[in-house]
N, CA and C atoms as a LAMMPS dump frame, in Angstrom:
ITEM: TIMESTEP
0
ITEM: NUMBER OF ATOMS
630
ITEM: BOX BOUNDS ff ff ff
-5.0000000000000000e+02 5.0000000000000000e+02
-5.0000000000000000e+02 5.0000000000000000e+02
-5.0000000000000000e+02 5.0000000000000000e+02
ITEM: ATOMS id mol type element x y z
1 1 1 N 296.166 -152.946 202.308
2 1 2 C 295.858 -154.192 203.523
3 1 3 C 294.596 -154.087 204.217
4 2 1 N 294.44 -155.169 204.247
5 2 2 C 293.395 -155.481 204.734
6 2 3 C 292.66 -154.66 206.345
7 3 1 N 291.799 -154.432 206.687
8 3 2 C 291.516 -153.48 207.887
9 3 3 C 291.101 -154.081 208.863
10 4 1 N 290.625 -155.62 208.86
11 4 2 C 290.497 -156.756 209.895
12 4 3 C 290.86 -157.503 210.23
13 5 1 N 291.418 -158.194 210.881
14 5 2 C 292.403 -159.342 211.365
15 5 3 C 291.677 -159.997 212.642
16 6 1 N 291.262 -160.748 212.625
17 6 2 C 290.527 -161.615 213.707
18 6 3 C 291.439 -162.926 213.986
19 7 1 N 291.922 -163.335 215.804
20 7 2 C 292.044 -164.27 215.995
21 7 3 C 291.126 -164.705 217.34
22 8 1 N 291.438 -166.291 217.175
23 8 2 C 290.493 -167.089 218.21
24 8 3 C 291.278 -167.5 219.217
25 9 1 N 290.835 -167.558 220.686
26 9 2 C 291.641 -168.788 221.507
27 9 3 C 291.187 -169.6 222.726
28 10 1 N 291.736 -170.524 223.077
29 10 2 C 291.062 -171.248 223.95
30 10 3 C 291.09 -171.014 225.68
31 11 1 N 290.393 -171.701 226.253
32 11 2 C 290.395 -170.753 227.605
33 11 3 C 291.492 -171.643 228.163
34 12 1 N 292.294 -170.795 229.285
35 12 2 C 293.623 -170.623 229.636
36 12 3 C 294.906 -170.326 228.851
37 13 1 N 294.54 -169.659 227.708
38 13 2 C 295.703 -169.098 227.056
39 13 3 C 294.77 -167.44 227.164
40 14 1 N 296.259 -166.788 227.464
41 14 2 C 296.369 -165.336 227.434
42 14 3 C 297.113 -164.642 226.262
43 15 1 N 296.053 -163.632 225.755
44 15 2 C 296.541 -163.261 224.824
45 15 3 C 296.892 -161.996 224.323
46 16 1 N 296.731 -160.973 226.08
47 16 2 C 296.611 -159.718 225.897
48 16 3 C 297.726 -158.62 225.492
49 17 1 N 298.822 -159.244 225.996
50 17 2 C 300.202 -158.837 226.003
51 17 3 C 300.36 -158.768 224.137
52 18 1 N 299.973 -159.832 223.431
53 18 2 C 300.405 -159.797 221.864
54 18 3 C 299.233 -158.873 221.042
55 19 1 N 298.131 -158.831 221.442
56 19 2 C 296.982 -157.95 221.096
57 19 3 C 297.389 -156.571 221.06
58 20 1 N 297.662 -156.539 222.484
59 20 2 C 298.259 -154.782 222.805
60 20 3 C 299.357 -154.334 221.923
61 21 1 N 300.094 -155.302 221.761
62 21 2 C 301.354 -154.571 220.821
63 21 3 C 300.643 -154.398 219.496
64 22 1 N 299.924 -155.371 218.88
65 22 2 C 299.525 -155.426 217.626
66 22 3 C 298.72 -154.293 217.646
67 23 1 N 297.857 -153.861 218.508
68 23 2 C 297.323 -152.483 218.357
69 23 3 C 297.235 -151.762 218.071
70 24 1 N 298.606 -151.576 218.842
71 24 2 C 299.385 -150.218 219.072
72 24 3 C 300.05 -149.757 217.771
73 25 1 N 300.761 -151.086 217.039
74 25 2 C 301.623 -150.935 215.658
75 25 3 C 300.501 -150.795 214.61
76 26 1 N 298.955 -151.415 214.614
77 26 2 C 298.385 -151.249 213.424
78 26 3 C 296.826 -150.346 214.058
79 27 1 N 297.033 -149.395 214.448
80 27 2 C 296.085 -148.405 215.036
81 27 3 C 294.906 -148.651 214.078
82 28 1 N 295.376 -148.716 212.855
83 28 2 C 294.068 -148.538 211.807
84 28 3 C 293.368 -149.522 211.347
85 29 1 N 293.647 -151.212 212.222
86 29 2 C 293.769 -152.308 211.785
87 29 3 C 292.51 -152.465 212.776
88 30 1 N 290.961 -153.066 212.403
89 30 2 C 290.298 -153.59 213.475
90 30 3 C 290.715 -154.753 213.61
91 31 1 N 291.146 -155.104 214.786
92 31 2 C 291.447 -156.65 215.478
93 31 3 C 290 -157.241 216.354
94 32 1 N 290.142 -158.249 216.158
95 32 2 C 288.882 -158.959 216.811
96 32 3 C 289.408 -160.189 217.025
97 33 1 N 289.295 -160.521 218.524
98 33 2 C 289.694 -161.251 219.298
99 33 3 C 288.725 -162.084 220.15
100 34 1 N 288.571 -163.615 219.868
101 34 2 C 287.475 -164.203 220.496
102 34 3 C 287.644 -165.649 221.027
103 35 1 N 287.148 -165.753 222.391
104 35 2 C 287.57 -166.618 222.754
105 35 3 C 286.765 -167.777 222.335
106 36 1 N 287.263 -169.391 222.301
107 36 2 C 286.234 -169.905 221.741
108 36 3 C 286.546 -171.64 222.071
109 37 1 N 285.519 -172.393 222.124
110 37 2 C 285.858 -174.151 222.885
111 37 3 C 286.859 -174.589 221.264
112 38 1 N 286.258 -174.18 220.141
113 38 2 C 286.818 -174.882 218.783
114 38 3 C 287.694 -173.76 218.074
115 39 1 N 288.747 -173.551 218.41
116 39 2 C 289.751 -172.632 217.593
117 39 3 C 289.429 -172.976 215.856
118 40 1 N 290.54 -174.184 215.709
119 40 2 C 290.573 -174.888 215.291
120 40 3 C 289.238 -175.335 213.999
121 41 1 N 288.167 -175.242 214.551
122 41 2 C 286.786 -175.362 213.661
123 41 3 C 286.605 -173.801 213.573
124 42 1 N 286.617 -172.728 213.843
125 42 2 C 286.914 -171.472 213.362
126 42 3 C 287.718 -171.521 212.418
127 43 1 N 289.166 -171.678 212.458
128 43 2 C 290.03 -171.192 211.605
129 43 3 C 289.522 -172.283 210.361
130 44 1 N 288.809 -173.482 210.596
131 44 2 C 288.924 -174.129 209.199
132 44 3 C 287.187 -173.415 208.323
133 45 1 N 286.174 -172.645 209.353
134 45 2 C 285.275 -172.143 208.487
135 45 3 C 285.448 -170.658 208.051
136 46 1 N 286.869 -170.568 208.699
137 46 2 C 287.168 -169.424 207.855
138 46 3 C 286.846 -167.75 209.143
139 47 1 N 286.033 -168.033 210.101
140 47 2 C 285.48 -167.632 211.2
141 47 3 C 286.941 -166.84 211.78
142 48 1 N 288.141 -167.03 211.499
143 48 2 C 289.524 -166.581 212.415
144 48 3 C 290.58 -166.491 211.21
145 49 1 N 291.513 -165.759 211.135
146 49 2 C 292.597 -165.641 210.047
147 49 3 C 293.888 -166.555 210.789
148 50 1 N 294.009 -166.766 211.978
149 50 2 C 294.581 -166.748 212.788
150 50 3 C 294.289 -167.792 214.012
151 51 1 N 294.458 -168.862 214.981
152 51 2 C 294.093 -169.052 216.095
153 51 3 C 294.879 -169.816 216.785
154 52 1 N 295.256 -169.903 218.429
155 52 2 C 295.401 -170.197 219.168
156 52 3 C 295.289 -171.28 219.433
157 53 1 N 296.13 -172.735 219.289
158 53 2 C 295.2 -174.078 219.461
159 53 3 C 295.943 -174.8 220.678
160 54 1 N 295.091 -175.736 221.276
161 54 2 C 295.903 -176.745 222.283
162 54 3 C 296.037 -177.792 221.71
163 55 1 N 297.362 -178.569 221.565
164 55 2 C 297.4 -179.967 221.519
165 55 3 C 297.295 -180.068 219.694
166 56 1 N 297.608 -179.138 218.977
167 56 2 C 297.791 -179.465 217.659
168 56 3 C 298.503 -179.493 216.953
169 57 1 N 298.83 -180.164 215.717
170 57 2 C 299.406 -180.067 215.143
171 57 3 C 299.741 -179.524 213.739
172 58 1 N 300.637 -179.22 212.865
173 58 2 C 300.745 -178.78 211.286
174 58 3 C 300.278 -179.89 210.484
175 59 1 N 299.696 -179.742 209.321
176 59 2 C 298.957 -180.846 208.61
177 59 3 C 298.804 -180.069 207.21
178 60 1 N 298.347 -180.822 205.95
179 60 2 C 298.594 -180.323 204.799
180 60 3 C 297.338 -179.049 204.917
181 61 1 N 296.361 -178.601 205.262
182 61 2 C 295.559 -177.485 205.336
183 61 3 C 296.121 -176.392 206.494
184 62 1 N 297.087 -176.72 207.382
185 62 2 C 297.663 -175.194 208.417
186 62 3 C 298.556 -175.038 208.283
187 63 1 N 299.915 -174.138 208.907
188 63 2 C 300.782 -174.267 209.415
189 63 3 C 300.534 -173.939 211.166
190 64 1 N 301.905 -174.438 212.167
191 64 2 C 301.722 -174.067 213.121
192 64 3 C 303.49 -174.05 213.645
193 65 1 N 303.085 -172.944 214.6
194 65 2 C 304.498 -172.768 215.466
195 65 3 C 303.946 -173.429 217.05
196 66 1 N 304.783 -173.992 217.305
197 66 2 C 305.105 -174.089 218.44
198 66 3 C 305.495 -173.113 219.544
199 67 1 N 304.203 -173.037 220.807
200 67 2 C 304.465 -171.755 221.666
201 67 3 C 305.36 -172.121 223.135
202 68 1 N 304.538 -173.181 223.873
203 68 2 C 305.244 -173.45 225.227
204 68 3 C 304.055 -174.636 225.246
205 69 1 N 304.959 -175.026 226.501
206 69 2 C 304.043 -176.224 226.999
207 69 3 C 303.271 -176.063 228.216
208 70 1 N 301.991 -176.865 229.339
209 70 2 C 302.324 -176.846 230.558
210 70 3 C 301.742 -177.842 231.083
211 71 1 N 301.885 -177.931 232.32
212 71 2 C 301.14 -179.594 233.144
213 71 3 C 300.011 -179.428 232.853
214 72 1 N 299.929 -180.759 233.012
215 72 2 C 298.365 -181.362 233.113
216 72 3 C 298.208 -181.812 234.715
217 73 1 N 297.161 -180.928 235.191
218 73 2 C 296.387 -181.457 236.485
219 73 3 C 295.22 -182.245 236.272
220 74 1 N 295.241 -182.79 237.778
221 74 2 C 293.434 -183.984 238.176
222 74 3 C 293.12 -182.512 239.208
223 75 1 N 291.794 -182.423 238.756
224 75 2 C 290.713 -181.891 239.503
225 75 3 C 289.992 -182.611 240.226
226 76 1 N 289.883 -182.303 241.779
227 76 2 C 288.841 -183.741 242.361
228 76 3 C 288.087 -182.32 243.724
229 77 1 N 287.083 -182.821 244.098
230 77 2 C 286.773 -182.442 245.662
231 77 3 C 288.098 -182.52 246.559
232 78 1 N 287.89 -181.28 246.985
233 78 2 C 288.584 -180.831 248.042
234 78 3 C 288.696 -181.688 248.942
235 79 1 N 288.267 -182.691 249.681
236 79 2 C 287.739 -183.883 250.561
237 79 3 C 288.561 -185.123 249.955
238 80 1 N 288.471 -185.225 248.679
239 80 2 C 288.789 -186.358 248.077
240 80 3 C 289.834 -187.314 248.939
241 81 1 N 290.074 -188.245 248.738
242 81 2 C 290.832 -189.428 249.76
243 81 3 C 292.31 -189.267 248.888
244 82 1 N 292.221 -188.941 247.511
245 82 2 C 293.45 -189.048 246.699
246 82 3 C 294.111 -187.208 247.198
247 83 1 N 293.701 -186.875 248.005
248 83 2 C 294.346 -185.214 248.305
249 83 3 C 295.213 -185.649 249.262
250 84 1 N 295.111 -186.555 249.912
251 84 2 C 296.025 -187.5 250.932
252 84 3 C 297.423 -187.586 250.278
253 85 1 N 297.166 -188.143 248.859
254 85 2 C 298.791 -188.632 248.595
255 85 3 C 299.565 -187.121 248.242
256 86 1 N 300.819 -187.655 248.939
257 86 2 C 301.809 -186.918 248.811
258 86 3 C 302.148 -186.214 246.939
259 87 1 N 302.218 -187.885 246.185
260 87 2 C 302.697 -187.605 244.698
261 87 3 C 301.161 -188.131 243.925
262 88 1 N 301.066 -187.768 242.757
263 88 2 C 300.166 -188.735 242.025
264 88 3 C 300.433 -188.922 240.379
265 89 1 N 300.398 -190.527 240.668
266 89 2 C 300.185 -191.004 238.905
267 89 3 C 299.215 -191.154 238.466
268 90 1 N 299.387 -191.813 237.049
269 90 2 C 298.047 -192.305 235.781
270 90 3 C 297.274 -193.34 236.865
271 91 1 N 298.3 -193.905 236.93
272 91 2 C 298.024 -195.556 237.576
273 91 3 C 297.259 -195.388 238.8
274 92 1 N 297.461 -194.587 239.674
275 92 2 C 296.543 -194.371 241.224
276 92 3 C 295.019 -193.67 240.496
277 93 1 N 294.98 -192.943 239.147
278 93 2 C 293.539 -192.32 238.83
279 93 3 C 292.576 -193.27 237.874
280 94 1 N 293.412 -194.585 237.3
281 94 2 C 292.732 -195.311 236.345
282 94 3 C 291.491 -195.86 236.649
283 95 1 N 290.961 -195.894 237.947
284 95 2 C 289.631 -196.274 238.268
285 95 3 C 288.756 -195.384 238.932
286 96 1 N 288.983 -194.165 238.597
287 96 2 C 288.267 -192.984 239.611
288 96 3 C 287.355 -192.704 238.18
289 97 1 N 286.093 -192.384 238.664
290 97 2 C 284.915 -192.118 238.064
291 97 3 C 285.782 -190.863 236.775
292 98 1 N 285.227 -189.953 236.24
293 98 2 C 285.862 -189.065 235.11
294 98 3 C 284.403 -188.182 235.447
295 99 1 N 284.612 -186.921 234.781
296 99 2 C 283.97 -185.999 234.551
297 99 3 C 284.138 -185.449 233.022
298 100 1 N 283.454 -185.926 232.349
299 100 2 C 283.655 -185.558 231.111
300 100 3 C 282.871 -184.231 230.317
301 101 1 N 283.632 -183.615 229.158
302 101 2 C 282.898 -182.725 228.344
303 101 3 C 283.631 -181.881 228.247
304 102 1 N 283.428 -180.23 227.891
305 102 2 C 284.61 -179.23 227.67
306 102 3 C 284.715 -178.686 228.882
307 103 1 N 285.412 -178.374 229.431
308 103 2 C 285.629 -177.414 230.62
309 103 3 C 284.567 -175.997 230.397
310 104 1 N 284.063 -176.333 231.606
311 104 2 C 283.021 -175.076 231.964
312 104 3 C 282.9 -174.728 233.662
313 105 1 N 281.743 -173.623 233.668
314 105 2 C 282.031 -173.903 235.33
315 105 3 C 280.9 -174.771 235.925
316 106 1 N 280.321 -174.999 234.88
317 106 2 C 278.952 -176.854 234.869
318 106 3 C 279.926 -177.535 235.167
319 107 1 N 280.899 -177.772 234.003
320 107 2 C 281.794 -179.025 234.338
321 107 3 C 282.522 -178.956 235.59
322 108 1 N 283.395 -177.47 236.052
323 108 2 C 283.628 -177.523 237.43
324 108 3 C 282.585 -177.754 239.174
325 109 1 N 281.719 -177.626 238.385
326 109 2 C 279.981 -177.551 239.547
327 109 3 C 280.341 -179.12 239.61
328 110 1 N 280.435 -179.828 238.483
329 110 2 C 280.089 -181.609 238.685
330 110 3 C 281.385 -182.036 239.481
331 111 1 N 282.421 -182.038 238.789
332 111 2 C 283.807 -182.106 240.11
333 111 3 C 283.397 -181.855 241.41
334 112 1 N 282.708 -180.768 241.907
335 112 2 C 283.009 -179.844 243.151
336 112 3 C 281.61 -181.018 243.726
337 113 1 N 280.79 -181.738 243.399
338 113 2 C 279.403 -182.368 243.694
339 113 3 C 280.063 -183.767 243.672
340 114 1 N 281.284 -184.165 243.024
341 114 2 C 281.593 -185.498 243.768
342 114 3 C 281.749 -186.62 242.372
343 115 1 N 280.79 -185.822 241.237
344 115 2 C 280.346 -186.437 240.495
345 115 3 C 281.994 -187.443 239.746
346 116 1 N 282.853 -187.166 240.062
347 116 2 C 284.262 -187.717 238.952
348 116 3 C 285.211 -186.531 239.21
349 117 1 N 286.631 -187.396 238.569
350 117 2 C 287.97 -186.455 238.762
351 117 3 C 288.253 -186.245 237.441
352 118 1 N 288.838 -185.178 236.822
353 118 2 C 289.408 -184.881 235.345
354 118 3 C 290.714 -184.239 235.17
355 119 1 N 291.185 -184.344 234.437
356 119 2 C 292.207 -183.978 233.955
357 119 3 C 292.497 -182.755 233.243
358 120 1 N 293.278 -181.666 233.645
359 120 2 C 292.964 -180.836 232.365
360 120 3 C 294.43 -179.906 232.419
361 121 1 N 294.79 -179.24 231.491
362 121 2 C 295.814 -178.311 231.589
363 121 3 C 296.165 -177.16 232.751
364 122 1 N 296.831 -177.096 233.462
365 122 2 C 297.037 -175.939 234.591
366 122 3 C 296.287 -175.12 234.816
367 123 1 N 296.535 -174.288 233.3
368 123 2 C 296.248 -172.726 233.189
369 123 3 C 294.746 -172.821 233.241
370 124 1 N 293.85 -174.138 232.856
371 124 2 C 292.471 -174.261 232.726
372 124 3 C 291.784 -174.679 234.072
373 125 1 N 292.511 -175.508 234.399
374 125 2 C 291.856 -175.216 236.209
375 125 3 C 292.041 -173.97 236.952
376 126 1 N 292.949 -173.59 236.58
377 126 2 C 293.152 -171.941 237.243
378 126 3 C 291.937 -170.964 237.041
379 127 1 N 291.665 -171.385 235.57
380 127 2 C 290.956 -170.516 235.334
381 127 3 C 289.186 -170.617 235.581
382 128 1 N 289.121 -171.767 235.767
383 128 2 C 287.688 -172.133 236.459
384 128 3 C 287.721 -172.582 237.666
385 129 1 N 289.032 -171.83 238.72
386 129 2 C 289.094 -172.749 240.301
387 129 3 C 288.013 -172.586 241.168
388 130 1 N 287.5 -172.873 241.932
389 130 2 C 286.478 -172.88 242.746
390 130 3 C 286.961 -173.574 244.229
391 131 1 N 286.776 -172.913 245.331
392 131 2 C 287.252 -172.909 246.695
393 131 3 C 286.94 -174.786 247.289
394 132 1 N 286.074 -175.528 246.338
395 132 2 C 285.993 -176.398 247.144
396 132 3 C 286.582 -177.372 245.866
397 133 1 N 287.332 -177.304 245.165
398 133 2 C 288.004 -178.209 244.052
399 133 3 C 289.319 -177.756 244.213
400 134 1 N 290.155 -178.798 244.265
401 134 2 C 291.49 -178.48 244.576
402 134 3 C 292.235 -179.215 243.214
403 135 1 N 293.351 -178.836 242.614
404 135 2 C 293.879 -179.245 241.462
405 135 3 C 295.407 -179.485 242.129
406 136 1 N 296.084 -180.828 241.617
407 136 2 C 297.087 -181.129 241.906
408 136 3 C 297.804 -181.802 240.453
409 137 1 N 298.807 -182.043 240.489
410 137 2 C 299.824 -182.03 238.995
411 137 3 C 300.194 -183.791 239.329
412 138 1 N 299.957 -184.18 237.975
413 138 2 C 300.323 -185.35 238.302
414 138 3 C 301.374 -185.938 237.9
415 139 1 N 302.077 -186.393 238.125
416 139 2 C 303.55 -186.921 237.858
417 139 3 C 303.938 -186.946 236.381
418 140 1 N 303.211 -188.133 235.902
419 140 2 C 303.699 -188.656 234.901
420 140 3 C 302.947 -188.243 233.405
421 141 1 N 301.887 -187.514 233.714
422 141 2 C 301.021 -186.519 232.617
423 141 3 C 301.521 -185.884 231.436
424 142 1 N 301.069 -186.351 230.253
425 142 2 C 301.874 -185.937 229.274
426 142 3 C 301.479 -184.238 229.078
427 143 1 N 302.352 -183.311 229.092
428 143 2 C 301.937 -182.033 229.239
429 143 3 C 301.197 -181.468 227.894
430 144 1 N 300.333 -180.241 228.037
431 144 2 C 299.232 -179.781 226.945
432 144 3 C 300.5 -178.497 226.319
433 145 1 N 300.18 -178.54 225.266
434 145 2 C 301.153 -177.772 224.219
435 145 3 C 300.267 -176.778 223.363
436 146 1 N 300.534 -175.36 223.455
437 146 2 C 299.39 -174.146 222.944
438 146 3 C 300.969 -173.915 221.412
439 147 1 N 299.958 -173.873 220.463
440 147 2 C 300.109 -173.029 219.292
441 147 3 C 299.812 -172.351 218.142
442 148 1 N 300.498 -171.516 217.463
443 148 2 C 299.947 -170.834 216.934
444 148 3 C 299.964 -171.264 215.285
445 149 1 N 298.661 -170.98 214.6
446 149 2 C 298.397 -172.035 213.276
447 149 3 C 297.735 -171.051 212.399
448 150 1 N 297.494 -171.581 211.197
449 150 2 C 297.07 -169.919 210.163
450 150 3 C 297.139 -170.836 209.054
451 151 1 N 295.973 -170.749 208.442
452 151 2 C 295.576 -172.056 206.693
453 151 3 C 297.038 -171.571 205.745
454 152 1 N 297.558 -172.599 205.319
455 152 2 C 298.556 -172.534 204.042
456 152 3 C 298.385 -171.947 202.874
457 153 1 N 296.635 -171.67 202.637
458 153 2 C 296.054 -171.521 201.717
459 153 3 C 294.86 -169.797 201.976
460 154 1 N 295.528 -168.847 201.403
461 154 2 C 294.927 -167.414 201.51
462 154 3 C 295.382 -167.095 202.754
463 155 1 N 296.764 -166.847 202.835
464 155 2 C 297.119 -166.293 204.419
465 155 3 C 296.665 -164.933 204.207
466 156 1 N 296.717 -164.343 205.407
467 156 2 C 296.072 -162.875 205.821
468 156 3 C 297.555 -162.534 205.67
469 157 1 N 297.266 -161.272 204.785
470 157 2 C 298.589 -160.532 204.999
471 157 3 C 299.51 -159.964 206.392
472 158 1 N 298.79 -159.815 207.465
473 158 2 C 299.216 -159.684 208.321
474 158 3 C 299.617 -160.392 209.426
475 159 1 N 299.534 -161.89 208.656
476 159 2 C 299.929 -163.05 209.453
477 159 3 C 301.391 -162.864 210.208
478 160 1 N 302.551 -162.905 209.249
479 160 2 C 303.963 -162.687 209.71
480 160 3 C 304.235 -161.59 210.568
481 161 1 N 303.59 -160.436 211.003
482 161 2 C 303.644 -159.524 211.377
483 161 3 C 302.99 -159.93 212.75
484 162 1 N 301.705 -160.634 213.401
485 162 2 C 301.833 -161.337 214.174
486 162 3 C 302.589 -162.28 215.177
487 163 1 N 303.331 -162.867 213.718
488 163 2 C 303.665 -163.612 214.288
489 163 3 C 304.942 -163.33 215.012
490 164 1 N 305.833 -162.38 214.568
491 164 2 C 307.409 -161.405 214.782
492 164 3 C 306.693 -160.664 216.43
493 165 1 N 305.353 -160.539 216.628
494 165 2 C 305.244 -159.875 218.046
495 165 3 C 304.951 -160.595 218.811
496 166 1 N 304.619 -161.897 218.773
497 166 2 C 304.739 -163.288 219.662
498 166 3 C 305.662 -163.771 219.711
499 167 1 N 306.791 -163.023 218.797
500 167 2 C 308.189 -163.892 219.162
501 167 3 C 309.027 -162.659 219.2
502 168 1 N 308.488 -161.864 219.933
503 168 2 C 309.429 -160.709 220.419
504 168 3 C 310.406 -160.052 219.303
505 169 1 N 309.331 -160.022 218.442
506 169 2 C 310.514 -159.228 217.37
507 169 3 C 310.305 -157.647 217.335
508 170 1 N 310.79 -156.462 217.365
509 170 2 C 310.572 -154.758 217.461
510 170 3 C 309.931 -154.757 216.431
511 171 1 N 309.818 -153.188 216.404
512 171 2 C 309.121 -152.853 215.295
513 171 3 C 310.414 -152.31 214.484
514 172 1 N 311.434 -152.326 214.725
515 172 2 C 312.497 -152.237 213.91
516 172 3 C 313.052 -152.982 212.703
517 173 1 N 312.455 -154.266 213.854
518 173 2 C 313.129 -155.602 212.979
519 173 3 C 312.031 -156.112 212.34
520 174 1 N 310.704 -155.27 212.58
521 174 2 C 309.524 -156.098 211.651
522 174 3 C 309.503 -156.143 209.779
523 175 1 N 308.758 -157.06 209.711
524 175 2 C 308.775 -157.065 208.263
525 175 3 C 308.277 -155.534 207.507
526 176 1 N 307.27 -155.083 208.298
527 176 2 C 306.157 -153.903 207.7
528 176 3 C 307.592 -152.82 207.611
529 177 1 N 307.987 -152.059 207.024
530 177 2 C 308.635 -150.76 207.423
531 177 3 C 307.694 -149.94 207.506
532 178 1 N 306.905 -149.835 207.384
533 178 2 C 305.093 -148.321 207.681
534 178 3 C 305.395 -148.849 209.47
535 179 1 N 305.589 -149.67 209.814
536 179 2 C 304.796 -150.335 211.427
537 179 3 C 306.216 -149.196 212.368
538 180 1 N 307.354 -149.817 211.538
539 180 2 C 308.974 -149.091 211.99
540 180 3 C 309.008 -147.579 211.822
541 181 1 N 308.166 -146.951 210.993
542 181 2 C 308.917 -145.525 210.359
543 181 3 C 307.55 -144.994 211.704
544 182 1 N 306.269 -145.713 211.35
545 182 2 C 305.346 -144.671 212.421
546 182 3 C 305.557 -145.001 214.145
547 183 1 N 306.075 -145.854 214.362
548 183 2 C 306.691 -146.383 215.602
549 183 3 C 308.01 -145.217 216.4
550 184 1 N 308.985 -144.735 215.781
551 184 2 C 310.15 -144.07 215.344
552 184 3 C 309.744 -142.783 215.372
553 185 1 N 309.021 -142.238 214.696
554 185 2 C 307.907 -141.215 214.575
555 185 3 C 307.514 -140.871 215.741
556 186 1 N 306.732 -141.803 216.264
557 186 2 C 306.004 -141.272 218.067
558 186 3 C 306.95 -141.193 218.648
559 187 1 N 308.18 -142.06 219.188
560 187 2 C 309.147 -142.066 219.857
561 187 3 C 309.864 -140.595 219.862
562 188 1 N 309.59 -140.112 218.857
563 188 2 C 310.83 -138.4 218.593
564 188 3 C 309.739 -137.364 218.799
565 189 1 N 308.118 -137.502 219.173
566 189 2 C 307.541 -136.626 218.956
567 189 3 C 307.125 -136.839 220.559
568 190 1 N 307.02 -137.847 221.29
569 190 2 C 306.715 -137.982 222.576
570 190 3 C 307.574 -137.056 223.394
571 191 1 N 307.09 -136.261 224.38
572 191 2 C 307.39 -135.17 225.498
573 191 3 C 308.505 -136.189 225.864
574 192 1 N 309.506 -135.209 226.149
575 192 2 C 311.012 -135.69 227.068
576 192 3 C 310.582 -135.309 228.349
577 193 1 N 311.228 -135.859 229.085
578 193 2 C 310.962 -135.777 230.883
579 193 3 C 312.452 -135.143 230.838
580 194 1 N 311.922 -133.227 231.348
581 194 2 C 313.17 -132.97 232.177
582 194 3 C 314.449 -133.685 233.046
583 195 1 N 315.535 -133.308 232.694
584 195 2 C 316.748 -134.482 233.655
585 195 3 C 316.662 -133.467 234.868
586 196 1 N 316.495 -134.361 235.616
587 196 2 C 316.621 -133.847 237.144
588 196 3 C 318.408 -133.108 237.681
589 197 1 N 318.016 -132.22 238.25
590 197 2 C 318.778 -131.276 238.66
591 197 3 C 319.479 -132.044 239.449
592 198 1 N 321.245 -131.636 239.719
593 198 2 C 322.048 -132.038 240.578
594 198 3 C 322.119 -131.704 241.947
595 199 1 N 321.892 -132.434 243.042
596 199 2 C 322.309 -131.879 244.027
597 199 3 C 322.7 -130.796 244.605
598 200 1 N 322.773 -129.976 245.088
599 200 2 C 324.158 -128.672 245.671
600 200 3 C 324.844 -129.705 246.236
601 201 1 N 326.245 -129.131 246.246
602 201 2 C 327.358 -129.322 247.306
603 201 3 C 327.239 -129.09 248.378
604 202 1 N 327.785 -129.608 249.289
605 202 2 C 327.892 -129.939 250.641
606 202 3 C 328.804 -128.869 250.988
607 203 1 N 328.244 -127.762 251.944
608 203 2 C 328.962 -127.018 252.363
609 203 3 C 330.155 -127.421 253.83
610 204 1 N 331.404 -127.473 253.51
611 204 2 C 332.614 -127.31 254.575
612 204 3 C 331.759 -126.811 255.278
613 205 1 N 332.266 -126.577 256.573
614 205 2 C 332.055 -126.182 258.182
615 205 3 C 332.947 -125.327 258.52
616 206 1 N 332.897 -124.259 259.02
617 206 2 C 334.199 -123.493 259.138
618 206 3 C 334.894 -123.208 260.322
619 207 1 N 335.799 -123.583 260.308
620 207 2 C 336.707 -124.177 262.098
621 207 3 C 336.488 -122.881 263.221
622 208 1 N 336.359 -123.325 264.35
623 208 2 C 335.888 -122.665 265.468
624 208 3 C 336.615 -121.181 265.683
625 209 1 N 336.498 -120.357 266.108
626 209 2 C 337.817 -119.247 266.815
627 209 3 C 337.813 -119.595 268.014
628 210 1 N 339.164 -119.78 268.425
629 210 2 C 339.36 -119.528 269.686
630 210 3 C 339.612 -118.138 270.397
């Protein structure tokens, strides 16, 4: 089995719960996890074995498993007139100047300076939040989707195991019997907590003598 497995993910995607489980099941594998502005580019260049990608789809080069979707919000200066609206729609934003480029701290500084508004996935806006910028839901904006993707050719041998972790597959249902056996052994050798002692029985009161 390969001793190195690399992943990449975009801003706003949290992968810790899955990578921690992977490291527990495969302690001898070097797991490399990197944030990226272009996870699909890293995948195509062979710099990652598997990536989390935003608004991607399967094609002739790669497989893709859809994971979840999230709302798209508009970010703007906290004193912008549109913040007074109870509900926002794309039509109301059509004539507003836009801040463009890859979301970053510099990007949000431009929004805070009043250079324009921007549409961002909710998790990206949260990751870059500032006190002088507000994020408001856009009622009719299409959602942003997150998927897990990997090459059709030259698939890394640990891809199926990582997919199982993301899908919540336990070690016992893992396709790798060595992983299931190792976790079962760890549970058997773990020290057991002593059982709590039962509470002493309440004693009845003796009748008073007259």
